[in-house]
C-alpha positions as CSV (number, residue, x, y, z in Angstrom):
1,G,-100.6,57.6,95.1
2,S,-102.8,59.3,92.5
3,V,-106.4,58.5,91.5
4,S,-107.1,58.1,87.7
5,P,-110.1,60.0,86.4
6,A,-113.0,57.9,84.9
7,P,-112.8,57.6,81.0
8,T,-115.5,59.2,78.9
9,P,-118.0,56.4,78.0
10,P,-118.4,55.7,74.1
11,P,-121.6,56.6,72.3
12,A,-124.3,53.8,72.6
13,S,-128.0,53.2,71.6
14,I,-128.4,51.7,75.0
15,V,-127.0,53.8,77.8
16,F,-126.7,52.7,81.3
17,V,-126.1,55.8,83.4
18,D,-127.2,54.7,86.8
19,A,-123.8,53.5,87.7
20,A,-122.4,57.0,88.1
21,M,-125.2,58.1,90.3
22,K,-124.8,55.0,92.5
23,R,-121.1,55.6,92.7
24,A,-121.8,59.2,93.8
25,A,-124.2,57.9,96.5
26,A,-121.6,55.4,97.6
27,V,-118.9,58.1,97.8
28,L,-121.2,60.3,99.9
29,C,-122.1,57.3,102.1
30,A,-118.4,56.5,102.5
31,L,-117.6,60.1,103.3
32,A,-120.4,60.3,105.8
33,A,-119.2,57.1,107.4
34,G,-115.7,58.5,107.6
35,A,-116.9,61.1,109.8
36,T,-118.1,58.7,112.4
37,A,-116.0,55.6,112.1
38,A,-112.5,55.1,112.9
39,A,-111.5,53.2,109.7
40,S,-108.4,54.5,108.0
41,P,-108.6,56.5,104.8
42,V,-107.1,53.7,102.7
43,E,-109.6,51.2,104.0
44,R,-112.4,53.6,103.1
45,V,-110.9,53.9,99.6
46,V,-110.6,50.1,99.3
47,N,-114.3,49.7,100.3
48,L,-115.3,52.3,97.7
49,L,-113.2,50.6,95.0
50,Q,-114.6,47.1,95.8
51,D,-118.1,48.5,95.7
52,L,-117.4,50.2,92.3
53,K,-115.9,47.0,90.9
54,N,-118.9,44.9,92.0
55,K,-121.3,47.4,90.3
56,L,-119.2,47.4,87.1
57,E,-119.3,43.6,86.9
58,L,-123.1,43.7,87.5
59,D,-123.4,46.3,84.7
60,E,-121.3,44.0,82.4
61,K,-123.7,41.0,83.0
62,K,-126.8,43.1,82.4
63,E,-125.6,44.7,79.2
64,Q,-124.2,41.3,78.0
65,R,-127.7,39.9,78.2
66,V,-129.0,42.9,76.3
67,Y,-126.3,42.6,73.6
68,D,-126.8,38.8,73.3
69,K,-130.6,39.4,72.7
70,Y,-129.7,42.0,70.1
71,A,-127.1,39.8,68.4
72,C,-129.5,36.9,68.3
73,W,-132.0,39.1,66.6
74,C,-129.4,40.4,64.2
75,E,-128.3,36.8,63.3
76,K,-131.9,35.6,62.7
77,T,-133.0,38.7,60.8
78,T,-130.0,38.9,58.5
79,E,-130.2,35.1,57.9
80,R,-133.9,35.4,57.1
81,K,-133.4,38.4,54.8
82,A,-130.4,36.8,53.1
83,G,-132.6,33.7,52.4
84,T,-135.4,36.0,51.1
85,I,-133.0,37.8,48.8
86,T,-131.6,34.5,47.5
87,E,-135.1,33.2,46.9
88,A,-136.0,36.4,45.1
89,Q,-132.9,36.0,42.9
90,E,-134.0,32.5,42.0
91,D,-137.6,33.7,41.4
92,L,-136.3,36.5,39.2
93,K,-134.3,34.1,37.2
94,A,-137.3,31.8,36.8
95,Y,-139.6,34.7,35.9
96,G,-137.0,36.0,33.4
97,H,-136.9,32.6,31.6
98,T,-140.7,32.5,31.6
99,I,-140.9,36.0,30.2
100,L,-138.5,35.1,27.4
101,S,-140.4,31.9,26.7
102,L,-143.8,33.7,26.6
103,K,-142.5,36.5,24.4
104,G,-141.1,33.8,21.9
105,K,-144.5,32.0,22.1
106,V,-146.5,35.1,21.4
107,A,-144.2,36.0,18.4
108,T,-144.5,32.4,17.1
109,L,-148.3,32.4,17.5
110,E,-148.6,35.8,15.8
111,S,-146.7,34.4,12.8
112,E,-148.8,31.2,12.7
113,I,-152.0,33.2,13.0
114,H,-150.9,35.4,10.1
115,Q,-150.2,32.3,8.0
116,L,-153.6,30.8,8.9
117,D,-155.3,34.1,8.1
118,E,-153.7,34.0,4.6
119,G,-154.7,30.4,4.2
120,I,-158.3,31.2,5.2
121,K,-158.4,34.0,2.6
122,D,-156.9,31.7,-0.1
123,N,-159.4,29.0,0.8
124,M,-162.4,31.3,0.6
125,A,-161.1,32.7,-2.7
126,A,-160.7,29.2,-4.1
127,Q,-164.3,28.4,-3.0
128,A,-165.6,31.6,-4.5
129,D,-163.8,30.9,-7.8
130,A,-165.0,27.3,-7.9
131,T,-168.6,28.4,-7.1
132,S,-168.5,31.0,-9.8
133,L,-167.2,28.5,-12.4
134,R,-169.8,25.9,-11.3
135,Q,-172.6,28.5,-11.6
136,K,-171.5,29.3,-15.1
137,E,-171.3,25.6,-16.1
138,N,-174.7,24.9,-14.5
139,A,-176.2,27.9,-16.3
140,A,-174.9,26.5,-19.6
141,Y,-176.2,23.0,-18.7
142,M,-179.6,24.4,-17.8
143,A,-179.8,26.3,-21.1
144,E,-178.8,23.3,-23.2
145,T,-181.0,20.8,-21.3
146,A,-184.0,23.2,-21.5
147,E,-183.6,23.2,-25.3
148,M,-183.2,19.4,-25.4
149,K,-186.2,18.9,-23.1
150,Q,-188.3,21.3,-25.3
151,A,-187.1,19.3,-28.4
152,L,-187.9,16.0,-26.7
153,A,-191.4,17.2,-25.8
154,A,-191.9,18.3,-29.4
155,L,-190.6,15.0,-30.7
156,Q,-192.8,13.0,-28.4
157,Q,-195.9,15.0,-29.4
158,A,-195.0,14.7,-33.1
159,I,-194.6,11.0,-32.8
160,E,-197.9,10.6,-31.0
161,V,-199.6,12.9,-33.6
162,L,-198.1,10.9,-36.5
163,V,-199.1,7.6,-34.9
164,A,-202.7,8.9,-34.3
165,G,-202.6,10.4,-37.9
166,T,-201.7,7.0,-39.4
167,I,-204.8,5.5,-37.8
168,K,-207.0,8.3,-39.1
169,A,-205.4,8.1,-42.6
170,K,-207.1,4.8,-43.1
171,E,-210.5,6.6,-43.1
172,G,-209.4,8.8,-46.1
173,G,-211.1,12.0,-47.2
174,A,-211.3,14.8,-44.5
175,A,-209.7,12.6,-41.9
176,L,-206.6,12.2,-44.0
177,L,-206.4,15.9,-44.6
178,Q,-206.8,16.6,-40.9
179,A,-204.2,14.1,-40.0
180,H,-201.7,15.6,-42.5
181,T,-202.4,19.1,-41.2
182,Q,-201.8,18.1,-37.6
183,A,-198.7,16.0,-38.5
184,A,-197.2,18.8,-40.5
185,S,-197.8,21.3,-37.7
186,A,-196.1,18.9,-35.2
187,V,-193.1,18.3,-37.5
188,R,-192.7,22.0,-38.0
189,R,-192.6,22.4,-34.2
190,V,-190.0,19.8,-34.0
191,I,-187.8,21.5,-36.6
192,N,-188.3,24.8,-34.8
193,S,-187.4,23.3,-31.4
194,I,-184.2,21.6,-32.5
195,P,-181.3,23.5,-30.7
196,V,-179.3,26.0,-32.8
197,S,-176.2,24.0,-32.0
198,T,-177.8,20.9,-33.5
199,G,-178.8,20.6,-37.2
200,L,-180.5,18.1,-39.4
201,S,-178.6,16.2,-42.0
202,P,-179.4,17.1,-45.6
203,D,-181.2,13.7,-46.1
204,Q,-183.3,14.2,-43.0
205,A,-184.1,17.8,-43.9
206,A,-185.1,16.6,-47.4
207,I,-187.4,13.8,-46.1
208,L,-189.1,16.2,-43.7
209,N,-189.5,18.9,-46.3
210,E,-191.0,16.4,-48.7
211,F,-193.4,15.2,-46.0
212,L,-194.5,18.7,-45.3
213,Q,-195.0,19.6,-49.0
214,E,-196.3,16.3,-50.5
215,G,-197.6,14.3,-47.5
216,Q,-201.2,14.2,-48.8
217,G,-202.7,11.3,-50.8
218,S,-201.2,7.9,-51.4
219,K,-197.7,9.0,-50.2
220,Y,-198.9,10.0,-46.7
221,M,-198.7,6.6,-45.0
222,P,-195.2,5.7,-46.2
223,Q,-193.8,9.1,-45.6
224,S,-195.5,9.2,-42.1
225,F,-193.7,5.9,-41.1
226,T,-190.4,7.3,-42.5
227,V,-190.8,10.5,-40.5
228,Q,-191.8,8.6,-37.4
229,G,-188.6,6.6,-37.7
230,I,-186.5,9.8,-38.1
231,L,-188.2,11.4,-35.2
232,K,-188.0,8.3,-33.0
233,D,-184.3,8.1,-33.8
234,M,-183.9,11.8,-33.0
235,Y,-185.9,11.3,-29.8
236,D,-183.6,8.4,-28.7
237,T,-180.5,10.4,-29.5
238,F,-181.8,13.5,-27.7
239,A,-182.8,11.4,-24.7
240,A,-179.4,9.7,-24.7
241,D,-177.6,13.1,-25.0
242,L,-179.8,14.6,-22.2
243,E,-178.9,11.6,-20.0
244,T,-175.3,12.0,-20.8
245,A,-175.4,15.7,-20.2
246,T,-177.2,15.1,-16.9
247,L,-174.7,12.6,-15.8
248,M,-171.8,14.9,-16.7
249,E,-173.6,17.7,-14.8
250,A,-174.1,15.4,-11.9
251,S,-170.5,14.3,-12.0
252,A,-169.3,17.9,-12.2
253,N,-171.6,18.9,-9.4
254,T,-170.4,16.0,-7.3
255,K,-166.8,17.0,-7.9
256,F,-167.7,20.5,-7.1
257,E,-169.4,19.4,-3.9
258,D,-166.5,17.2,-3.0
259,F,-164.1,20.1,-3.6
260,I,-166.3,22.5,-1.5
261,A,-166.6,19.9,1.2
262,V,-162.8,19.5,1.3
263,K,-162.3,23.2,1.3
264,T,-165.0,23.7,3.9
265,T,-163.4,21.1,6.1
266,E,-160.0,22.7,5.6
267,L,-161.5,26.1,6.3
268,K,-163.1,24.9,9.5
269,L,-159.9,23.3,10.6
270,M,-157.9,26.5,9.9
271,Q,-160.5,28.7,11.6
272,A,-160.6,26.4,14.6
273,D,-156.8,26.3,14.6
274,M,-156.7,30.1,14.3
275,A,-159.2,30.5,17.1
276,K,-157.2,28.1,19.2
277,K,-154.0,30.0,18.5
278,E,-155.6,33.3,19.1
279,G,-156.8,32.0,22.4
280,E,-153.4,30.7,23.3
281,K,-151.9,34.0,22.2
282,A,-154.3,36.0,24.4
283,E,-153.6,33.6,27.3
284,A,-149.9,33.9,26.8
285,E,-150.1,37.7,26.7
286,V,-152.1,37.6,30.0
287,R,-149.5,35.3,31.5
288,L,-146.7,37.5,30.2
289,A,-148.3,40.6,31.7
290,D,-148.8,38.8,35.0
291,T,-145.3,37.3,35.0
292,Q,-143.8,40.7,34.2
293,Q,-145.8,42.3,37.0
294,M,-144.6,39.5,39.4
295,Y,-141.1,40.1,38.1
296,D,-141.3,43.8,38.8
297,D,-142.9,43.2,42.2
298,T,-140.2,40.7,43.1
299,L,-137.4,42.9,41.9
300,A,-138.8,45.9,44.0
301,Q,-139.1,43.6,47.0
302,K,-135.6,42.3,46.5
303,E,-134.2,45.8,46.3
304,A,-136.1,46.8,49.4
305,D,-134.9,43.6,51.2
306,I,-131.3,44.4,50.2
307,E,-131.7,48.0,51.5
308,F,-133.2,46.6,54.7
309,F,-130.5,44.0,55.0
310,D,-127.8,46.6,54.5
311,Q,-129.4,48.8,57.1
312,T,-129.8,46.0,59.6
313,K,-126.3,44.7,58.9
314,A,-124.8,48.2,59.4
315,A,-126.8,48.7,62.6
316,C,-125.8,45.3,63.9
317,Q,-122.1,45.9,63.0
318,A,-122.2,49.2,64.7
319,K,-123.8,47.7,67.8
320,H,-121.2,45.0,67.8
321,E,-118.4,47.5,67.6
322,E,-120.1,49.6,70.2
323,W,-120.5,46.6,72.6
324,T,-117.0,45.3,72.0
325,N,-115.6,48.7,72.7
326,R,-117.8,49.2,75.7
327,S,-117.1,45.8,77.1
328,M,-113.3,46.2,76.5
329,L,-113.3,49.6,78.3
330,R,-115.3,48.2,81.2
331,Y,-112.9,45.3,81.5
332,E,-110.1,47.7,81.4
333,E,-111.8,49.8,84.1
334,I,-112.4,46.7,86.2
335,A,-108.8,45.6,85.7
336,G,-107.6,48.9,86.8
337,I,-109.8,48.8,89.9
338,A,-108.6,45.2,90.6
339,Q,-105.0,46.2,90.2
340,A,-105.6,49.1,92.5
341,L,-107.2,46.8,95.0
342,D,-104.3,44.4,94.8
343,I,-101.9,47.3,95.4
344,L,-103.9,48.7,98.3
345,T,-104.7,45.4,100.0
346,S,-101.5,43.6,100.0
347,D,-99.9,42.8,103.4
348,E,-96.9,45.0,102.6
349,A,-99.2,47.9,101.6
350,R,-101.2,47.5,104.8
351,E,-98.1,47.6,106.8
352,L,-96.7,50.5,104.8
353,F,-99.9,52.6,105.1
354,A,-100.1,51.8,108.8
355,S,-96.6,53.1,109.2
356,A,-96.6,55.9,106.6
357,I,-100.0,57.5,107.1
358,K,-100.1,59.5,110.1
359,A,-103.0,60.9,111.9
360,G,-104.0,64.4,111.0
361,K,-103.1,66.5,108.1
362,E,-99.7,67.7,107.2
363,V,-99.5,71.5,107.4
364,R,-97.0,74.1,106.7
365,T,-95.6,72.4,103.6
366,D,-93.2,74.2,101.5
367,D,-93.6,73.7,97.7
368,K,-90.0,74.4,97.0
369,Y,-89.3,70.9,98.1
370,D,-89.8,68.1,95.5
371,S,-90.9,64.8,96.8
372,G,-89.7,63.0,93.7
373,R,-93.3,61.9,92.7
374,D,-95.7,63.3,90.1
375,I,-99.1,63.0,91.8
376,S,-101.1,64.8,89.0
377,L,-104.0,62.8,87.5
378,L,-104.3,62.5,83.6
379,Q,-107.6,61.7,81.9
380,V,-108.1,60.2,78.4
381,G,-111.3,60.6,76.3
382,S,-113.0,58.2,73.3
383,A,-118.7,54.7,65.8
384,S,-169.8,15.8,0.7
385,A,-183.7,2.5,-22.9
386,A,-185.2,-0.4,-25.4
387,S,-188.5,-1.2,-27.9
388,E,-191.5,-3.6,-29.3
389,A,-195.3,-5.3,-29.0
390,P,-197.8,-5.6,-26.2
391,E,-196.8,-9.1,-25.2
392,R,-193.2,-8.0,-24.9
393,A,-194.4,-5.0,-22.8
394,F,-196.4,-7.3,-20.6
395,A,-193.4,-9.6,-20.3
396,A,-191.0,-6.8,-19.5
397,L,-193.3,-5.4,-16.8
398,T,-193.9,-8.8,-15.3
399,A,-190.2,-9.6,-15.2
400,Q,-189.2,-6.4,-13.6
401,A,-192.2,-6.7,-11.2
402,K,-190.8,-10.0,-10.0
403,K,-187.3,-8.7,-9.9
404,A,-188.2,-5.6,-7.9
405,H,-191.0,-7.3,-6.0
406,S,-193.2,-4.4,-7.2
407,L,-196.9,-4.5,-6.9
408,R,-197.2,-1.4,-8.9
409,L,-195.5,-3.0,-12.0
410,A,-197.6,-6.1,-11.6
411,A,-200.8,-4.1,-11.5
412,L,-199.6,-2.1,-14.6
413,A,-198.8,-5.4,-16.4
414,V,-202.3,-6.6,-15.8
415,Q,-203.6,-3.3,-17.2
416,V,-201.4,-3.8,-20.4
417,R,-202.8,-7.3,-20.8
418,A,-206.4,-6.1,-20.2
419,A,-206.1,-3.2,-22.7
420,K,-207.6,-3.7,-26.2
421,V,-205.1,-4.1,-29.0
422,G,-204.1,-0.7,-30.3
423,H,-205.6,1.1,-27.4
424,F,-202.8,1.7,-25.0
425,D,-203.2,5.5,-24.4
426,K,-204.4,5.1,-20.9
427,V,-201.7,2.5,-20.2
428,I,-199.0,4.9,-21.5
429,V,-200.4,7.7,-19.3
430,A,-200.3,5.4,-16.3
431,I,-196.7,4.4,-17.2
432,N,-195.8,8.1,-17.5
433,E,-197.4,8.8,-14.2
434,M,-195.6,5.9,-12.6
435,I,-192.3,7.0,-14.1
436,Q,-192.8,10.4,-12.7
437,T,-193.7,8.8,-9.3
438,L,-190.5,6.8,-9.4
439,K,-188.5,9.9,-10.3
440,D,-190.1,11.8,-7.4
441,E,-189.4,8.9,-5.0
442,D,-185.8,8.7,-6.2
443,A,-185.4,12.5,-5.8
444,A,-187.0,12.3,-2.3
445,D,-184.7,9.4,-1.3
446,I,-181.7,11.2,-2.6
447,A,-182.7,14.4,-0.8
448,K,-183.4,12.4,2.4
449,R,-180.1,10.5,2.2
450,D,-178.1,13.6,1.4
451,Q,-179.9,15.5,4.2
452,C,-179.1,12.7,6.7
453,K,-175.5,12.6,5.5
454,Q,-175.2,16.3,5.8
455,E,-176.8,16.2,9.3
456,Y,-174.5,13.4,10.4
457,Q,-171.5,15.3,9.1
458,K,-172.7,18.5,10.8
459,I,-173.3,16.6,14.0
460,E,-170.0,14.8,13.9
461,S,-168.2,18.0,13.1
462,S,-170.0,19.8,15.9
463,V,-169.4,17.0,18.4
464,K,-165.7,16.9,17.6
465,D,-165.5,20.6,17.9
466,L,-167.4,20.7,21.2
467,E,-165.3,17.8,22.6
468,W,-162.2,19.6,21.6
469,K,-163.6,22.8,23.2
470,I,-164.5,20.9,26.4
471,K,-161.0,19.4,26.5
472,N,-159.5,22.8,26.2
473,N,-161.9,24.1,28.9
474,N,-160.7,21.4,31.3
475,A,-157.1,22.1,30.5
476,K,-157.5,25.8,30.9
477,I,-159.5,25.4,34.2
478,A,-156.7,23.1,35.5
479,K,-154.1,25.6,34.4
480,L,-155.9,28.5,36.0
481,T,-156.4,26.5,39.2
482,K,-152.7,25.9,39.4
483,Q,-151.9,29.5,38.7
484,I,-154.4,30.5,41.4
485,E,-152.8,28.1,43.9
486,M,-149.3,29.5,43.1
487,L,-150.6,33.1,43.5
488,E,-152.4,32.2,46.8
489,A,-149.1,30.6,48.1
490,E,-147.2,33.8,47.1
491,K,-149.9,35.9,48.7
492,A,-149.7,33.9,51.9
493,K,-145.9,34.3,51.9
494,T,-146.2,38.0,51.3
495,I,-148.7,38.4,54.1
496,Q,-146.4,36.5,56.4
497,E,-143.5,38.8,55.4
498,I,-145.7,41.8,56.1
499,A,-146.5,40.4,59.5
500,D,-142.8,39.8,60.1
501,V,-142.0,43.4,59.1
502,D,-144.8,44.6,61.4
503,E,-143.4,42.6,64.2
504,Y,-140.0,43.9,63.5
505,M,-141.2,47.5,63.6
506,K,-143.1,46.7,66.8
507,Q,-140.1,45.2,68.4
508,I,-137.7,48.0,67.5
509,T,-140.3,50.6,68.5
510,K,-140.7,48.8,71.9
511,E,-136.9,48.6,72.3
512,R,-136.6,52.3,71.4
513,T,-139.4,53.2,73.8
514,D,-137.7,51.2,76.5
515,E,-134.3,52.7,75.8
516,N,-135.8,56.2,75.8
517,A,-137.6,55.6,79.1
518,A,-134.4,54.2,80.5
519,F,-132.5,57.3,79.3
520,L,-135.1,59.6,80.7
521,Q,-135.0,57.8,84.0
522,A,-131.3,57.8,84.2
523,K,-131.1,61.4,83.3
524,K,-133.6,62.2,86.0
525,E,-131.7,60.2,88.5
526,D,-128.4,61.9,87.5
527,L,-130.1,65.3,87.8
528,D,-131.5,64.4,91.2
529,A,-128.0,63.2,92.3
530,I,-126.5,66.5,91.0
531,D,-129.1,68.4,92.9
532,L,-128.4,66.4,96.0
533,L,-124.7,66.8,95.8
534,M,-125.0,70.5,95.1
535,A,-127.2,70.8,98.2
536,A,-124.7,68.9,100.2
537,R,-121.8,71.0,98.9
538,E,-123.7,74.2,99.6
539,A,-124.4,73.0,103.2
540,L,-120.7,72.1,103.6
541,T,-119.4,75.3,102.4
542,A,-122.0,77.5,104.1
543,Y,-119.9,77.7,107.3
544,Y,-116.8,78.8,105.4
545,K,-118.7,81.4,103.4
546,E,-120.4,82.7,106.5
547,H,-117.1,83.1,108.3
548,K,-115.4,84.4,105.2
549,I,-112.8,81.6,105.3
550,E,-111.1,81.4,102.0
551,M,-110.8,77.7,100.8
552,G,-108.9,78.6,97.6
553,P,-109.8,77.3,94.1
554,I,-112.0,74.2,94.1
555,Q,-110.8,71.6,91.5
556,G,-113.3,69.3,89.8
557,S,-111.0,66.4,90.4
558,V,-109.5,64.5,93.2
559,K,-106.2,66.3,92.7
560,G,-104.9,67.5,95.9
561,A,-107.8,65.9,97.8
562,A,-106.9,64.7,101.2
563,L,-108.9,62.7,103.7
564,A,-109.3,63.8,107.2
565,Q,-106.4,62.9,109.3
566,Q,-105.7,63.1,113.0
567,E,-102.8,64.9,114.5
568,P,-100.3,62.6,116.1
569,E,-100.3,62.3,119.8
570,F,-97.0,62.6,121.7
571,D,-96.2,61.4,125.1
572,V,-95.2,64.2,127.4
573,S,-93.8,64.4,130.8
574,A,-96.2,64.0,133.6
575,D,-94.8,67.1,134.8
576,Q,-95.3,69.1,131.7
577,A,-98.6,70.9,131.3
578,P,-100.7,69.8,128.3
579,D,-100.8,72.0,125.3
580,A,-103.9,74.1,125.5
581,V,-103.6,76.0,122.2
582,F,-106.8,75.9,120.2
583,T,-106.9,75.7,116.4
584,N,-108.3,78.6,114.4
585,K,-111.7,78.7,112.7
586,G,-110.3,77.6,109.4
587,H,-108.1,74.9,110.7
588,R,-110.1,72.1,108.8
589,K,-110.8,74.0,105.6
590,G,-108.3,71.9,103.7
591,E,-110.1,68.7,104.4
592,A,-113.4,70.4,103.7
593,K,-111.9,71.7,100.4
594,D,-110.9,68.2,99.4
595,I,-114.4,66.9,100.1
596,V,-115.9,69.8,98.2
597,S,-113.5,69.0,95.3
598,I,-114.6,65.3,95.3
599,M,-118.3,66.5,95.3
600,T,-117.5,68.8,92.4
601,Y,-115.8,66.0,90.5
602,I,-118.8,63.7,91.0
603,I,-121.2,66.5,89.9
604,E,-119.1,67.2,86.8
605,D,-118.9,63.4,86.1
606,L,-122.7,63.1,86.4
607,N,-123.2,66.1,84.1
608,D,-120.8,64.5,81.6
609,E,-122.8,61.3,81.8
610,I,-126.0,63.3,81.0
611,K,-124.4,64.9,77.9
612,N,-123.0,61.5,76.7
613,G,-126.4,59.9,77.3
614,M,-128.1,62.7,75.3
615,K,-125.6,62.2,72.4
616,A,-126.2,58.4,72.5
617,E,-130.0,58.9,72.7
618,E,-129.8,61.2,69.6
619,A,-127.7,58.6,67.6
620,A,-130.0,55.8,68.7
621,Q,-133.1,57.8,67.7
622,L,-131.6,58.5,64.2
623,E,-130.7,54.9,63.8
624,Y,-134.2,53.9,64.9
625,E,-135.8,56.3,62.4
626,A,-133.6,55.0,59.5
627,Q,-134.5,51.4,60.4
628,M,-138.2,52.3,60.6
629,K,-138.0,54.2,57.2
630,A,-136.4,51.1,55.5
631,A,-139.0,48.8,57.2
632,E,-142.0,51.1,56.2
633,K,-140.7,51.2,52.6
634,L,-140.4,47.4,52.6
635,R,-143.9,47.0,54.1
636,A,-145.4,49.4,51.4
637,E,-143.8,47.4,48.6
638,L,-144.9,44.1,50.2
639,D,-148.5,45.6,50.6
640,A,-148.4,46.7,46.9
641,K,-147.3,43.2,46.0
642,R,-150.1,41.7,48.1
643,I,-152.7,44.0,46.4
644,S,-151.2,43.0,42.9
645,L,-151.5,39.3,43.9
646,I,-155.1,39.7,45.0
647,D,-155.9,41.5,41.7
648,A,-154.2,38.7,39.7
649,I,-156.0,36.0,41.8
650,S,-159.3,37.8,41.2
651,K,-158.6,37.9,37.4
652,R,-157.6,34.3,37.3
653,E,-160.7,33.3,39.3
654,G,-162.9,35.3,37.0
655,E,-161.3,33.6,34.0
656,R,-161.8,30.2,35.6
657,S,-165.5,31.0,36.4
658,D,-166.0,32.2,32.7
659,E,-164.2,29.0,31.5
660,R,-166.5,26.9,33.7
661,E,-169.6,28.6,32.3
662,L,-168.3,28.1,28.8
663,K,-167.6,24.5,29.5
664,T,-171.2,24.1,30.9
665,E,-172.5,25.7,27.7
666,N,-170.3,23.5,25.5
667,E,-171.5,20.4,27.4
668,A,-175.1,21.4,27.0
669,E,-174.6,22.0,23.2
670,L,-172.8,18.6,23.0
671,K,-175.8,16.9,24.7
672,D,-178.2,18.7,22.4
673,E,-176.2,17.4,19.4
674,Q,-176.2,13.9,20.7
675,D,-179.9,14.0,21.5
676,Y,-180.7,15.3,18.0
677,K,-178.6,12.6,16.5
678,A,-180.4,10.0,18.5
679,S,-183.8,11.5,17.4
680,I,-182.9,11.3,13.6
681,K,-180.9,8.1,13.8
682,P,-183.8,5.5,13.2
683,D,-185.0,7.3,10.0
684,C,-181.6,8.2,8.7
685,D,-180.0,4.8,9.4
686,W,-183.0,3.2,7.6
687,I,-182.8,5.5,4.5
688,V,-179.0,5.2,4.3
689,G,-179.1,1.4,4.7
690,A,-182.0,0.8,2.3
691,F,-181.1,3.5,-0.2
692,E,-179.1,1.3,-2.7
693,K,-181.8,-1.5,-2.5
694,R,-184.6,1.0,-3.0
695,A,-182.7,2.7,-5.9
696,A,-182.0,-0.7,-7.5
697,A,-185.7,-1.7,-7.2
698,R,-186.8,1.7,-8.7
699,A,-184.2,1.2,-11.5
700,A,-185.7,-2.2,-12.3
701,E,-189.2,-0.7,-12.2
702,M,-188.0,2.2,-14.4
703,N,-186.4,-0.2,-16.9
704,G,-189.7,-2.2,-17.1
705,L,-191.8,0.9,-17.5
706,V,-189.5,2.4,-20.1
707,G,-189.3,-0.9,-22.1
708,A,-193.1,-1.4,-21.9
709,K,-193.7,2.2,-23.0
710,E,-191.3,1.8,-25.9
711,F,-193.0,-1.5,-26.9
712,L,-196.5,0.1,-26.7
713,A,-195.5,3.4,-28.4
714,G,-193.9,1.5,-31.3
715,Y,-196.6,-1.2,-31.6
716,Q,-198.4,-1.5,-35.1
717,P,-201.2,-4.2,-36.0
718,P,-199.7,-7.0,-38.1
719,A,-202.0,-6.2,-41.2
720,E,-200.6,-2.7,-41.4
721,A,-197.0,-3.6,-40.9
722,S,-196.5,-4.0,-44.7
723,F,-197.0,-0.3,-45.1
724,V,-194.1,0.6,-42.9
725,E,-190.9,1.5,-44.8
726,Q,-187.9,1.3,-42.6
727,P,-185.3,4.0,-43.0
728,A,-181.8,3.2,-43.7
729,K,-180.3,2.3,-40.3
730,P,-176.7,3.3,-41.1
731,Q,-177.8,6.8,-42.1
732,L,-179.9,7.3,-38.9
733,A,-177.1,6.0,-36.8
734,Q,-174.9,8.8,-37.9
735,V,-177.2,11.5,-36.5
736,R,-175.4,13.3,-33.7
737,F,-176.7,15.9,-31.2
738,L,-174.7,18.3,-29.2
739,A,-171.6,16.6,-30.4
740,M,-171.9,14.4,-27.3
741,R,-171.5,10.9,-28.9
742,Q,-168.0,9.9,-29.6
């Protein structure tokens, strides 16, 4: 039968090439044994086939373990990377929604900030307009009241001069002339001081002019009392008009203050809201930038993971195909060997070989004869007000002193009672001083009350603002802490992924190093085997070369190879002489040639294994370099993401530290405000609580003082009362000043 040539092994990243060398050694051992043992050629072939089959089965088990380890790595790595890619897709989707939400929030906040800015401008313009109008109204009030106060002062002085002049007029002579001169001068001052907008009625003007021209002599006293009446009526009217104007000014000012307070509150609210929204906008922009960066990093990582996954998947698929093909071919090879063994070791075959194979080597064959069998071997290759006398003045002061529980009024009442009749100048001065004192006290109480209210309002506003700020501080700190935790988790995950990539590169580098070492070792062994075989072949053929025995063309196959055979022995007659013919020197060259051919075949097969191993080593190195390039790219992107996360964490921690410092400052300011409120609370609570009571008491004191002053200023002794001519009341009642009475 014929011997099939070994198939060319397929390309592989892991090449096991020691089998051929071992096969060569086995063949040599078998051939060497053949020279000394008496086993038949077929038995020696069977032993060689059985040994080859055992080695192929051992190769299959070793390479199956290598493939199983590689396949396990492929399954875990692709599963892990597929999970990472899926997770990245979910993260990208979440980041995308967050980016859209933050962009919408930033746009909304920009619109709201613009509206608040317009509102703040309108509010400040309204306050400026109201302030300008109030300043103009106050200037007009101050001008008018200044004229009225000047007129009141002139009227009061004129009345006092006329009253004093009436007393001096009783003396007659020079005293009367002096009294008239002083009175006329005082009346002229009154006329000159009356506001331009206010005029005297014709009757009043006529009486005053008559007094100025004819006030001397017997007519002085009656005219003086008449003029005193006119001036007193004018004084009361001016005083009432001044009070009305003051009340109107106070009312207008109160309305203005209320308006400004409302606008100020609105302005503070808008400014606070604007600051809050600007802060939210800045925060949203920072979050948007961070989220966009994380989106970009995640997208880059995902793309790198996909590339790595594709590379790994392709490499794993190629390895699977390579292994499947290699395993299939090996099984085919083993099956062929098994079949050959079955053929060669059957009982029938044994009997046949025992009968058919003769000792020795057939010689002298003639090729013209066809045996009917083709024994050639084929090989196959294979990716905010009233008037009258001293008793009445005493009674008024006493009543108000009791009502207001005022020691000051009681002391003044005693002073009125103790004063001589008609001599109340000092009492009136004391009353004026006390009136001024009451006014000063009232002003001081108002100022203190208003100051306390303003301070309370400022403190309350500051406390609310600080509490709001602290609340925002806490919320922002919590939010930043959560962001930092998320970033830390992402950083830890990224670091683990970097470690996984490093481990992967380390693993494939080790595998590549091991594979390369195995390749180099196998190559060395193959080369050593070739050298050994070539040495043996040289030794074998040395005899024939030395003796110039032509062996013919040596084929690198087993075609035509024959194993040494013995010549048959024949029984001869005892009488016949044994054949004593010796063989010639080239008699065994055929067997030697067959052995040389087998050696040549094995040498060529080992050389082919080296070439295929080099090809597989080159492919495995290129595959390793592609995997390392993808892994290094992924690691660089993961490291960039890690650095980006560290920078983001550092920024968030800096913002949290700043926010904590701001919170500490706000808490310190809040405590300062609360401590300040506690320090002013006793005085302010007292003035606010006692203000109305103190104002009512002062009003009672003021009413008693004003009434007493009016009683004393208008008092005349009873004997002189007949000289007083009262002016017509209806006429005086019609006098109007500043058009303020309606």
